[in-house]
DRENKEKOL-767293 format. One record per residue: residue in three letters; x, y, z of N, C-alpha, C, O, CB in turn. Coordinates in steps of 0.02 Angstrom, whole numbers, plus 32768, in hexadecimal, padded with zeros to 4 digits. Atoms other than C-alpha are relative to their C-alpha. Glycine has a CB too. Example, Ala and Ser with C-alpha at 12.3 -4.5 7.8 and 13.67 -1.06 7.14 Angstrom:
// DRENKEKOL-767293
<pt><resn>ALA</resn><n_px>802D</n_px><n_py>7FC5</n_py><n_pz>8000</n_pz><ca_px>8267</ca_px><ca_py>7F1F</ca_py><ca_pz>8186</ca_pz><c_px>802D</c_px><c_py>803C</c_py><c_pz>8000</c_pz><o_px>8061</o_px><o_py>803B</o_py><o_pz>8021</o_pz><cb_px>7FCE</cb_px><cb_py>8001</cb_py><cb_pz>803E</cb_pz></pt>
<pt><resn>SER</resn><n_px>7FD6</n_px><n_py>7FC5</n_py><n_pz>7FFD</n_pz><ca_px>82AC</ca_px><ca_py>7FCB</ca_py><ca_pz>8165</ca_pz><c_px>7FD9</c_px><c_py>8037</c_py><c_pz>8025</c_pz><o_px>7FF2</o_px><o_py>806E</o_py><o_pz>802D</o_pz><cb_px>8014</cb_px><cb_py>8017</cb_py><cb_pz>7FB9</cb_pz></pt>
This chain:
// DRENKEKOL-767293
<pt><resn>LEU</resn><n_px>7FD0</n_px><n_py>7FCB</n_py><n_pz>800B</n_pz><ca_px>651A</ca_px><ca_py>7483</ca_py><ca_pz>A727</ca_pz><c_px>7FDC</c_px><c_py>803B</c_py><c_pz>7FE0</c_pz><o_px>7FBD</o_px><o_py>8033</o_py><o_pz>7FAB</o_pz><cb_px>803C</cb_px><cb_py>7FE8</cb_py><cb_pz>7FD4</cb_pz></pt>
<pt><resn>ALA</resn><n_px>8021</n_px><n_py>7FC4</n_py><n_pz>801A</n_pz><ca_px>64D9</ca_px><ca_py>7534</ca_py><ca_pz>A70C</ca_pz><c_px>802E</c_px><c_py>8022</c_py><c_pz>7FCE</c_pz><o_px>806B</o_px><o_py>8024</o_py><o_pz>7FD6</o_pz><cb_px>7FED</cb_px><cb_py>8030</cb_py><cb_pz>8039</cb_pz></pt>
<pt><resn>HIS</resn><n_px>7FDA</n_px><n_py>7FDC</n_py><n_pz>8033</n_pz><ca_px>650F</ca_px><ca_py>7595</ca_py><ca_pz>A674</ca_pz><c_px>7FF0</c_px><c_py>804A</c_py><c_pz>8006</c_pz><o_px>7FB8</o_px><o_py>805E</o_py><o_pz>8015</o_pz><cb_px>7FEF</cb_px><cb_py>7FE6</cb_py><cb_pz>7FB9</cb_pz></pt>
<pt><resn>ALA</resn><n_px>8009</n_px><n_py>7FB7</n_py><n_pz>7FFE</n_pz><ca_px>6528</ca_px><ca_py>7651</ca_py><ca_pz>A66F</ca_pz><c_px>801E</c_px><c_py>801D</c_py><c_pz>7FC1</c_pz><o_px>804A</o_px><o_py>7FFF</o_py><o_pz>7FA1</o_pz><cb_px>8021</cb_px><cb_py>801F</cb_py><cb_pz>803F</cb_pz></pt>
<pt><resn>SER</resn><n_px>7FE5</n_px><n_py>7FDF</n_py><n_pz>803B</n_pz><ca_px>6549</ca_px><ca_py>76C9</ca_py><ca_pz>A5E2</ca_pz><c_px>8048</c_px><c_py>8017</c_py><c_pz>800F</c_pz><o_px>805B</o_px><o_py>801F</o_py><o_pz>8048</o_pz><cb_px>7FD4</cb_px><cb_py>803C</cb_py><cb_pz>7FEA</cb_pz></pt>
<pt><resn>ASN</resn><n_px>7FBB</n_px><n_py>7FEC</n_py><n_pz>7FF8</n_pz><ca_px>65FC</ca_px><ca_py>76FD</ca_py><ca_pz>A5C4</ca_pz><c_px>8008</c_px><c_py>8044</c_py><c_pz>8020</c_pz><o_px>8036</o_px><o_py>804F</o_py><o_pz>8047</o_pz><cb_px>8023</cb_px><cb_py>7FFF</cb_py><cb_pz>7FBC</cb_pz></pt>
<pt><resn>TYR</resn><n_px>7FF9</n_px><n_py>7FBD</n_py><n_pz>7FE5</n_pz><ca_px>65DE</ca_px><ca_py>77B2</ca_py><ca_pz>A5EF</ca_pz><c_px>7FBD</c_px><c_py>8018</c_py><c_pz>801B</c_pz><o_px>7F90</o_px><o_py>8028</o_py><o_pz>7FF5</o_pz><cb_px>8019</cb_px><cb_py>8031</cb_py><cb_pz>7FCA</cb_pz></pt>
<pt><resn>TYR</resn><n_px>803C</n_px><n_py>7FE7</n_py><n_pz>7FDE</n_pz><ca_px>6559</ca_px><ca_py>77E4</ca_py><ca_pz>A66C</ca_pz><c_px>8018</c_px><c_py>8022</c_py><c_pz>8040</c_pz><o_px>801C</o_px><o_py>8002</o_py><o_pz>8074</o_pz><cb_px>7FCD</cb_px><cb_py>7FC6</cb_py><cb_pz>800F</cb_pz></pt>
<pt><resn>PRO</resn><n_px>7FE1</n_px><n_py>7FDC</n_py><n_pz>7FC8</n_pz><ca_px>659E</ca_px><ca_py>786B</ca_py><ca_pz>A6E0</ca_pz><c_px>7FD9</c_px><c_py>7FFA</c_py><c_pz>8041</c_pz><o_px>7FF7</o_px><o_py>7FF3</o_py><o_pz>8076</o_pz><cb_px>8006</cb_px><cb_py>8048</cb_py><cb_pz>7FEE</cb_pz></pt>
<pt><resn>GLN</resn><n_px>8028</n_px><n_py>8004</n_py><n_pz>7FC3</n_pz><ca_px>650D</ca_px><ca_py>7863</ca_py><ca_pz>A75B</ca_pz><c_px>800A</c_px><c_py>7FBD</c_py><c_pz>8023</c_pz><o_px>8013</o_px><o_py>7FBA</o_py><o_pz>805F</o_pz><cb_px>7FB6</cb_px><cb_py>800C</cb_py><cb_pz>7FF1</cb_pz></pt>
<pt><resn>GLY</resn><n_px>7FF7</n_px><n_py>8043</n_py><n_pz>7FE4</n_pz><ca_px>651E</ca_px><ca_py>77A8</ca_py><ca_pz>A773</ca_pz><c_px>8046</c_px><c_py>7FF5</c_py><c_pz>801A</c_pz><o_px>8050</o_px><o_py>7FD6</o_py><o_pz>804E</o_pz><cb_px>7FF0</cb_px><cb_py>7FCB</cb_py><cb_pz>7FCC</cb_pz></pt>
<pt><resn>ASN</resn><n_px>7FBA</n_px><n_py>8006</n_py><n_pz>7FEA</n_pz><ca_px>65DB</ca_px><ca_py>77B2</ca_py><ca_pz>A77F</ca_pz><c_px>800A</c_px><c_py>8024</c_py><c_pz>8042</c_pz><o_px>802E</o_px><o_py>800B</o_py><o_pz>806D</o_pz><cb_px>802F</cb_px><cb_py>801C</cb_py><cb_pz>7FCB</cb_pz></pt>
<pt><resn>GLY</resn><n_px>7FFA</n_px><n_py>7FDB</n_py><n_pz>7FC1</n_pz><ca_px>65CC</ca_px><ca_py>7835</ca_py><ca_pz>A808</ca_pz><c_px>7FDF</c_px><c_py>7FDC</c_py><c_pz>803A</c_pz><o_px>7FF9</o_px><o_py>7FDC</o_py><o_pz>8072</o_pz><cb_px>7FE1</cb_px><cb_py>8045</cb_py><cb_pz>7FF8</cb_pz></pt>
<pt><resn>GLN</resn><n_px>8022</n_px><n_py>8025</n_py><n_pz>7FCB</n_pz><ca_px>6550</ca_px><ca_py>77CC</ca_py><ca_pz>A869</ca_pz><c_px>8029</c_px><c_py>7FC4</c_py><c_pz>8016</c_pz><o_px>802E</o_px><o_py>7FB6</o_py><o_pz>8051</o_pz><cb_px>7FBB</cb_px><cb_py>7FE9</cb_py><cb_pz>7FE7</cb_pz></pt>
<pt><resn>ALA</resn><n_px>7FD6</n_px><n_py>8039</n_py><n_pz>7FEF</n_pz><ca_px>65C2</ca_px><ca_py>7734</ca_py><ca_pz>A860</ca_pz><c_px>803C</c_px><c_py>8016</c_py><c_pz>8028</c_pz><o_px>804F</o_px><o_py>7FF5</o_py><o_pz>8059</o_pz><cb_px>8016</cb_px><cb_py>7FDA</cb_py><cb_pz>7FC1</cb_pz></pt>
<pt><resn>GLY</resn><n_px>7FC6</n_px><n_py>7FE6</n_py><n_pz>7FDC</n_pz><ca_px>6656</ca_px><ca_py>779B</ca_py><ca_pz>A899</ca_pz><c_px>7FEF</c_px><c_py>8013</c_py><c_pz>8047</c_pz><o_px>8015</o_px><o_py>8007</o_py><o_pz>8075</o_pz><cb_px>801E</cb_px><cb_py>803C</cb_py><cb_pz>7FDC</cb_pz></pt>
<pt><resn>SER</resn><n_px>8017</n_px><n_py>7FEC</n_py><n_pz>7FBE</n_pz><ca_px>65F4</ca_px><ca_py>77E1</ca_py><ca_pz>A92B</ca_pz><c_px>7FF3</c_px><c_py>7FC3</c_py><c_pz>802C</c_pz><o_px>8005</o_px><o_py>7FC3</o_py><o_pz>8067</o_pz><cb_px>7FC1</cb_px><cb_py>802B</cb_py><cb_pz>7FFB</cb_pz></pt>
<pt><resn>SER</resn><n_px>800D</n_px><n_py>803D</n_py><n_pz>7FDB</n_pz><ca_px>65BC</ca_px><ca_py>7734</ca_py><ca_pz>A95F</ca_pz><c_px>8041</c_px><c_py>7FDE</c_py><c_pz>8016</c_pz><o_px>8047</o_px><o_py>7FC6</o_py><o_pz>804E</o_pz><cb_px>7FD6</cb_px><cb_py>7FCF</cb_py><cb_pz>7FD6</cb_pz></pt>
<pt><resn>ASN</resn><n_px>7FC0</n_px><n_py>801E</n_py><n_pz>7FF0</n_pz><ca_px>666E</ca_px><ca_py>76F3</ca_py><ca_pz>A958</ca_pz><c_px>8024</c_px><c_py>8027</c_py><c_pz>8037</c_pz><o_px>8043</o_px><o_py>8009</o_py><o_pz>8062</o_pz><cb_px>802D</cb_px><cb_py>7FFD</cb_py><cb_pz>7FC2</cb_pz></pt>
<pt><resn>GLU</resn><n_px>7FE2</n_px><n_py>7FD7</n_py><n_pz>7FCB</n_pz><ca_px>66AA</ca_px><ca_py>7784</ca_py><ca_pz>A9C3</ca_pz><c_px>7FE1</c_px><c_py>7FF0</c_py><c_pz>8043</c_pz><o_px>8004</o_px><o_py>7FEE</o_py><o_pz>8076</o_pz><cb_px>7FF8</cb_px><cb_py>804C</cb_py><cb_pz>7FF0</cb_pz></pt>
<pt><resn>ASN</resn><n_px>8022</n_px><n_py>8012</n_py><n_pz>7FC2</n_pz><ca_px>6628</ca_px><ca_py>7757</ca_py><ca_pz>AA45</ca_pz><c_px>801A</c_px><c_py>7FBE</c_py><c_pz>801B</c_pz><o_px>8026</o_px><o_py>7FB6</o_py><o_pz>8057</o_pz><cb_px>7FB4</cb_px><cb_py>7FFC</cb_py><cb_pz>7FF6</cb_pz></pt>
<pt><resn>LEU</resn><n_px>7FE7</n_px><n_py>8041</n_py><n_pz>7FEB</n_pz><ca_px>6665</ca_px><ca_py>76A3</ca_py><ca_pz>AA49</ca_pz><c_px>8047</c_px><c_py>8006</c_py><c_pz>801C</c_pz><o_px>8056</o_px><o_py>7FE7</o_py><o_pz>804F</o_pz><cb_px>8000</cb_px><cb_py>7FCF</cb_py><cb_pz>7FC6</cb_pz></pt>
<pt><resn>VAL</resn><n_px>7FBC</n_px><n_py>7FF7</n_py><n_pz>7FE8</n_pz><ca_px>671A</ca_px><ca_py>76D9</ca_py><ca_pz>AA5D</ca_pz><c_px>8000</c_px><c_py>8021</c_py><c_pz>8045</c_pz><o_px>8027</o_px><o_py>800F</o_py><o_pz>8070</o_pz><cb_px>8029</cb_px><cb_py>802B</cb_py><cb_pz>7FCE</cb_pz></pt>
<pt><resn>THR</resn><n_px>8005</n_px><n_py>7FDE</n_py><n_pz>7FC0</n_pz><ca_px>66E9</ca_px><ca_py>774D</ca_py><ca_pz>AAEC</ca_pz><c_px>7FEC</c_px><c_py>7FCF</c_py><c_pz>8037</c_pz><o_px>8009</o_px><o_py>7FD0</o_py><o_pz>806E</o_pz><cb_px>7FCE</cb_px><cb_py>803A</cb_py><cb_pz>7FFD</cb_pz></pt>
<pt><resn>ILE</resn><n_px>8017</n_px><n_py>8031</n_py><n_pz>7FCE</n_pz><ca_px>668E</ca_px><ca_py>76C1</ca_py><ca_pz>AB47</ca_pz><c_px>8038</c_px><c_py>7FD0</c_py><c_pz>8011</c_pz><o_px>8044</o_px><o_py>7FC1</o_py><o_pz>804C</o_pz><cb_px>7FC3</cb_px><cb_py>7FDA</cb_py><cb_pz>7FE7</cb_pz></pt>
<pt><resn>ILE</resn><n_px>7FCA</n_px><n_py>802F</n_py><n_pz>7FF4</n_pz><ca_px>671F</ca_px><ca_py>7648</ca_py><ca_pz>AB31</ca_pz><c_px>8037</c_px><c_py>8021</c_py><c_pz>8029</c_pz><o_px>8053</o_px><o_py>8002</o_py><o_pz>8057</o_pz><cb_px>801D</cb_px><cb_py>7FE5</cb_py><cb_pz>7FBE</cb_pz></pt>
<pt><resn>ARG</resn><n_px>7FCC</n_px><n_py>7FDD</n_py><n_pz>7FDA</n_pz><ca_px>679B</ca_px><ca_py>76CA</ca_py><ca_pz>AB71</ca_pz><c_px>7FED</c_px><c_py>8005</c_py><c_pz>8049</c_pz><o_px>8018</o_px><o_py>7FFD</o_py><o_pz>8075</o_pz><cb_px>800B</cb_px><cb_py>8046</cb_py><cb_pz>7FE3</cb_pz></pt>
<pt><resn>LYS</resn><n_px>8016</n_px><n_py>7FFA</n_py><n_pz>7FBA</n_pz><ca_px>6733</ca_px><ca_py>76E3</ca_py><ca_pz>AC0E</ca_pz><c_px>8003</c_px><c_py>7FBE</c_py><c_pz>8024</c_pz><o_px>8010</o_px><o_py>7FBB</o_py><o_pz>8060</o_pz><cb_px>7FB9</cb_px><cb_py>801C</cb_py><cb_pz>8003</cb_pz></pt>
<pt><resn>LEU</resn><n_px>8000</n_px><n_py>8042</n_py><n_pz>7FE1</n_pz><ca_px>672A</ca_px><ca_py>7628</ca_py><ca_pz>AC2D</ca_pz><c_px>8046</c_px><c_py>7FE5</c_py><c_pz>800D</c_pz><o_px>804F</o_px><o_py>7FBC</o_py><o_pz>803A</o_pz><cb_px>7FDA</cb_px><cb_py>7FD0</cb_py><cb_pz>7FD5</cb_pz></pt>
<pt><resn>VAL</resn><n_px>7FBD</n_px><n_py>801E</n_py><n_pz>7FFB</n_pz><ca_px>67E3</ca_px><ca_py>7605</ca_py><ca_pz>AC19</ca_pz><c_px>8036</c_px><c_py>8033</c_py><c_pz>8015</c_pz><o_px>806F</o_px><o_py>802E</o_py><o_pz>7FFE</o_pz><cb_px>8014</cb_px><cb_py>7FE1</cb_py><cb_pz>7FBD</cb_pz></pt>
<pt><resn>ASP</resn><n_px>7FD0</n_px><n_py>7FCE</n_py><n_pz>7FEA</n_pz><ca_px>6837</ca_px><ca_py>7699</ca_py><ca_pz>AC6E</ca_pz><c_px>8040</c_px><c_py>7FE1</c_py><c_pz>801C</c_pz><o_px>8076</o_px><o_py>7FF8</o_py><o_pz>800C</o_pz><cb_px>7FE0</cb_px><cb_py>802C</cb_py><cb_pz>8035</cb_pz></pt>
<pt><resn>GLU</resn><n_px>7FC6</n_px><n_py>801B</n_py><n_pz>7FDE</n_pz><ca_px>68AA</ca_px><ca_py>762C</ca_py><ca_pz>ACD6</ca_pz><c_px>8029</c_px><c_py>7FCF</c_py><c_pz>7FD6</c_pz><o_px>8066</o_px><o_py>7FD1</o_py><o_pz>7FD7</o_pz><cb_px>7FEA</cb_px><cb_py>7FDD</cb_py><cb_pz>803F</cb_pz></pt>
<pt><resn>ASN</resn><n_px>7FDD</n_px><n_py>8033</n_py><n_pz>8026</n_pz><ca_px>68D5</ca_px><ca_py>759D</ca_py><ca_pz>AC60</ca_pz><c_px>7FEE</c_px><c_py>8006</c_py><c_pz>7FB6</c_pz><o_px>7FC1</o_px><o_py>7FE3</o_py><o_pz>7F9E</o_pz><cb_px>7FF0</cb_px><cb_py>7FBA</cb_py><cb_pz>801B</cb_pz></pt>
<pt><resn>GLN</resn><n_px>8011</n_px><n_py>7FF1</n_py><n_pz>8046</n_pz><ca_px>68D5</ca_px><ca_py>75DC</ca_py><ca_pz>ABAD</ca_pz><c_px>8010</c_px><c_py>7FC6</c_py><c_pz>7FD1</c_pz><o_px>7FF6</o_px><o_py>7FC5</o_py><o_pz>7F99</o_pz><cb_px>8025</cb_px><cb_py>803E</cb_py><cb_pz>7FEA</cb_pz></pt>
<pt><resn>ARG</resn><n_px>7FF1</n_px><n_py>8039</n_py><n_pz>802C</n_pz><ca_px>691C</ca_px><ca_py>753B</ca_py><ca_pz>AB67</ca_pz><c_px>7FC6</c_px><c_py>7FCF</c_py><c_pz>7FFC</c_pz><o_px>7FC5</o_px><o_py>7FA4</o_py><o_pz>7FD0</o_pz><cb_px>803E</cb_px><cb_py>7FDC</cb_py><cb_pz>801A</cb_pz></pt>
<pt><resn>MET</resn><n_px>8038</n_px><n_py>802E</n_py><n_pz>7FFE</n_pz><ca_px>687A</ca_px><ca_py>74E2</ca_py><ca_pz>AB91</ca_pz><c_px>7FC0</c_px><c_py>801E</c_py><c_pz>7FE3</c_pz><o_px>7F89</o_px><o_py>8007</o_py><o_pz>7FF3</o_pz><cb_px>7FF4</cb_px><cb_py>7FE9</cb_py><cb_pz>8047</cb_pz></pt>
<pt><resn>TRP</resn><n_px>803B</n_px><n_py>7FDE</n_py><n_pz>801B</n_pz><ca_px>6805</ca_px><ca_py>7555</ca_py><ca_pz>AB2F</ca_pz><c_px>7FD2</c_px><c_py>7FD1</c_py><c_pz>7FDB</c_pz><o_px>7F95</o_px><o_py>7FD9</o_py><o_pz>7FDB</o_pz><cb_px>8015</cb_px><cb_py>8038</cb_py><cb_pz>7FD2</cb_pz></pt>
<pt><resn>HIS</resn><n_px>8029</n_px><n_py>802E</n_py><n_pz>8028</n_pz><ca_px>67CB</ca_px><ca_py>74C5</ca_py><ca_pz>AAC1</ca_pz><c_px>7FCF</c_px><c_py>7FD8</c_py><c_pz>802B</c_pz><o_px>7F9C</o_px><o_py>7FC1</o_py><o_pz>8012</o_pz><cb_px>802E</cb_px><cb_py>7FD1</cb_py><cb_pz>7FDA</cb_pz></pt>
<pt><resn>LYS</resn><n_px>802E</n_px><n_py>8025</n_py><n_pz>7FD4</n_pz><ca_px>677B</ca_px><ca_py>7470</ca_py><ca_pz>AB58</ca_pz><c_px>7FC2</c_px><c_py>8029</c_py><c_pz>800F</c_pz><o_px>7F8F</o_px><o_py>800D</o_py><o_pz>8022</o_pz><cb_px>8024</cb_px><cb_py>7FED</cb_py><cb_pz>8041</cb_pz></pt>
<pt><resn>SER</resn><n_px>803A</n_px><n_py>7FD5</n_py><n_pz>7FF4</n_pz><ca_px>6706</ca_px><ca_py>7505</ca_py><ca_pz>AB6C</ca_pz><c_px>7FD8</c_px><c_py>800C</c_py><c_pz>7FC1</c_pz><o_px>7FA2</o_px><o_py>8029</o_py><o_pz>7FC3</o_pz><cb_px>8016</cb_px><cb_py>8043</cb_py><cb_pz>801D</cb_pz></pt>
<pt><resn>LEU</resn><n_px>8021</n_px><n_py>7FF2</n_py><n_pz>8040</n_pz><ca_px>66D7</ca_px><ca_py>750A</ca_py><ca_pz>AAB4</ca_pz><c_px>7FBA</c_px><c_py>7FE1</c_py><c_pz>7FFC</c_pz><o_px>7F8B</o_px><o_py>8003</o_py><o_pz>7FE6</o_pz><cb_px>802C</cb_px><cb_py>7FE7</cb_py><cb_pz>7FC7</cb_pz></pt>
<pt><resn>TYR</resn><n_px>8041</n_px><n_py>8022</n_py><n_pz>8005</n_pz><ca_px>6649</ca_px><ca_py>748B</ca_py><ca_pz>AABE</ca_pz><c_px>7FCB</c_px><c_py>8026</c_py><c_pz>8028</c_pz><o_px>7F95</o_px><o_py>8034</o_py><o_pz>800F</o_pz><cb_px>8005</cb_px><cb_py>7FB8</cb_py><cb_pz>8019</cb_pz></pt>
<pt><resn>ASP</resn><n_px>8031</n_px><n_py>7FDD</n_py><n_pz>7FD6</n_pz><ca_px>65F3</ca_px><ca_py>74E4</ca_py><ca_pz>AB4F</ca_pz><c_px>7FF1</c_px><c_py>8046</c_py><c_pz>7FE6</c_pz><o_px>7FB8</o_px><o_py>805D</o_py><o_pz>7FE9</o_pz><cb_px>801B</cb_px><cb_py>8006</cb_py><cb_pz>8048</cb_pz></pt>
<pt><resn>THR</resn><n_px>800A</n_px><n_py>7FBD</n_py><n_pz>801C</n_pz><ca_px>660D</ca_px><ca_py>758E</ca_py><ca_pz>AAFE</ca_pz><c_px>7FD2</c_px><c_py>7FFE</c_py><c_pz>7FC3</c_pz><o_px>7FA5</o_px><o_py>8027</o_py><o_pz>7FBD</o_pz><cb_px>8043</cb_px><cb_py>801F</cb_py><cb_pz>7FED</cb_pz></pt>
<pt><resn>LEU</resn><n_px>802A</n_px><n_py>8006</n_py><n_pz>803B</n_pz><ca_px>65C1</ca_px><ca_py>7556</ca_py><ca_pz>AA59</ca_pz><c_px>7FB8</c_px><c_py>7FEE</c_py><c_pz>8013</c_pz><o_px>7F89</o_px><o_py>8008</o_py><o_pz>7FF5</o_pz><cb_px>801C</cb_px><cb_py>7FCB</cb_py><cb_pz>7FD0</cb_pz></pt>
<pt><resn>TRP</resn><n_px>8042</n_px><n_py>8013</n_py><n_pz>7FE9</n_pz><ca_px>652F</ca_px><ca_py>7505</ca_py><ca_pz>AAB4</ca_pz><c_px>7FDB</c_px><c_py>803D</c_py><c_pz>801B</c_pz><o_px>7FA1</o_px><o_py>8049</o_py><o_pz>800A</o_pz><cb_px>8004</cb_px><cb_py>7FC9</cb_py><cb_pz>8036</cb_pz></pt>
<pt><resn>ALA</resn><n_px>801F</n_px><n_py>7FC4</n_py><n_pz>7FE3</n_pz><ca_px>650C</ca_px><ca_py>75A5</ca_py><ca_pz>AB16</ca_pz><c_px>7FEC</c_px><c_py>8031</c_py><c_pz>7FC9</c_pz><o_px>7FB7</o_px><o_py>8050</o_py><o_pz>7FCD</o_pz><cb_px>802F</cb_px><cb_py>8021</cb_py><cb_pz>8032</cb_pz></pt>
<pt><resn>ASP</resn><n_px>800F</n_px><n_py>7FD2</n_py><n_pz>8037</n_pz><ca_px>6513</ca_px><ca_py>760B</ca_py><ca_pz>AA76</ca_pz><c_px>7FC4</c_px><c_py>7FE7</c_py><c_pz>7FD8</c_pz><o_px>7F9A</o_px><o_py>800E</o_py><o_pz>7FC3</o_pz><cb_px>803D</cb_px><cb_py>8009</cb_py><cb_pz>7FD2</cb_pz></pt>
<pt><resn>ARG</resn><n_px>8036</n_px><n_py>801C</n_py><n_pz>8029</n_pz><ca_px>649E</ca_px><ca_py>7595</ca_py><ca_pz>AA1A</ca_pz><c_px>7FBC</c_px><c_py>8004</c_py><c_pz>8022</c_pz><o_px>7F89</o_px><o_py>800A</o_py><o_pz>8000</o_pz><cb_px>800F</cb_px><cb_py>7FB8</cb_py><cb_pz>7FF0</cb_pz></pt>
<pt><resn>ILE</resn><n_px>8041</n_px><n_py>7FFE</n_py><n_pz>7FDF</n_pz><ca_px>6417</ca_px><ca_py>7598</ca_py><ca_pz>AAA0</ca_pz><c_px>7FEB</c_px><c_py>8047</c_py><c_pz>8013</c_pz><o_px>7FB2</o_px><o_py>8052</o_py><o_pz>802A</o_pz><cb_px>8002</cb_px><cb_py>7FD6</cb_py><cb_pz>803F</cb_pz></pt>
<pt><resn>THR</resn><n_px>8010</n_px><n_py>7FBA</n_py><n_pz>7FF0</n_pz><ca_px>641D</ca_px><ca_py>7655</ca_py><ca_pz>AAB9</ca_pz><c_px>7FD3</c_px><c_py>801D</c_py><c_pz>7FC9</c_pz><o_px>7FE5</o_px><o_py>801A</o_py><o_pz>7F8E</o_pz><cb_px>8040</cb_px><cb_py>802A</cb_py><cb_pz>8008</cb_pz></pt>
<pt><resn>PRO</resn><n_px>802C</n_px><n_py>7FE2</n_py><n_pz>8032</n_pz><ca_px>638A</ca_px><ca_py>76AB</ca_py><ca_pz>AA63</ca_pz><c_px>8024</c_px><c_py>803A</c_py><c_pz>7FDC</c_pz><o_px>8046</o_px><o_py>8062</o_py><o_pz>7FFB</o_pz><cb_px>7FBF</cb_px><cb_py>801A</cb_py><cb_pz>8021</cb_pz></pt>
<pt><resn>LYS</resn><n_px>7FE1</n_px><n_py>7FCC</n_py><n_pz>8029</n_pz><ca_px>63C5</ca_px><ca_py>771B</ca_py><ca_pz>A9D5</ca_pz><c_px>7FCA</c_px><c_py>802C</c_py><c_pz>7FE4</c_pz><o_px>7F92</o_px><o_py>8016</o_py><o_pz>7FD6</o_pz><cb_px>802C</cb_px><cb_py>7FE2</cb_py><cb_pz>7FC7</cb_pz></pt>
<pt><resn>ARG</resn><n_px>802E</n_px><n_py>7FD0</n_py><n_pz>801D</n_pz><ca_px>6371</ca_px><ca_py>77B6</ca_py><ca_pz>A993</ca_pz><c_px>8002</c_px><c_py>7FF9</c_py><c_pz>7FB4</c_pz><o_px>8038</o_px><o_py>7FF8</o_py><o_pz>7F97</o_pz><cb_px>8012</cb_px><cb_py>8049</cb_py><cb_pz>8016</cb_pz></pt>
<pt><resn>SER</resn><n_px>8001</n_px><n_py>8003</n_py><n_pz>8049</n_pz><ca_px>6338</ca_px><ca_py>77A8</ca_py><ca_pz>A8DF</ca_pz><c_px>8001</c_px><c_py>8047</c_py><c_pz>7FE4</c_pz><o_px>7FEF</o_px><o_py>8077</o_py><o_pz>8005</o_pz><cb_px>7FC1</cb_px><cb_py>7FDB</cb_py><cb_pz>7FE7</cb_pz></pt>
<pt><resn>LEU</resn><n_px>7FFB</n_px><n_py>7FBE</n_py><n_pz>8020</n_pz><ca_px>6355</ca_px><ca_py>7836</ca_py><ca_pz>A865</ca_pz><c_px>7FC1</c_px><c_py>8014</c_py><c_pz>7FE0</c_pz><o_px>7FBC</o_px><o_py>804A</o_py><o_pz>7FC4</o_pz><cb_px>8037</cb_px><cb_py>8001</cb_py><cb_pz>7FCD</cb_pz></pt>
C-alpha cells in the first residue's frame, strides 16, 4: 500500500487525470450496455497498467 502526503496538488492532479482516462476508456467500451461496465474494468486497468507513462 503506497502512502501519499495529505496535500500535494501536483500528485492529486495526476491521479485525477489518470482516473479521467480510465473513465473515458470504460465509457467507450460499454456504449451499448452501461450496466455491464464492471466487466470491462479488469481489461481497462490492465491496459492502463501496461501503457508506458511519461515521468515528470
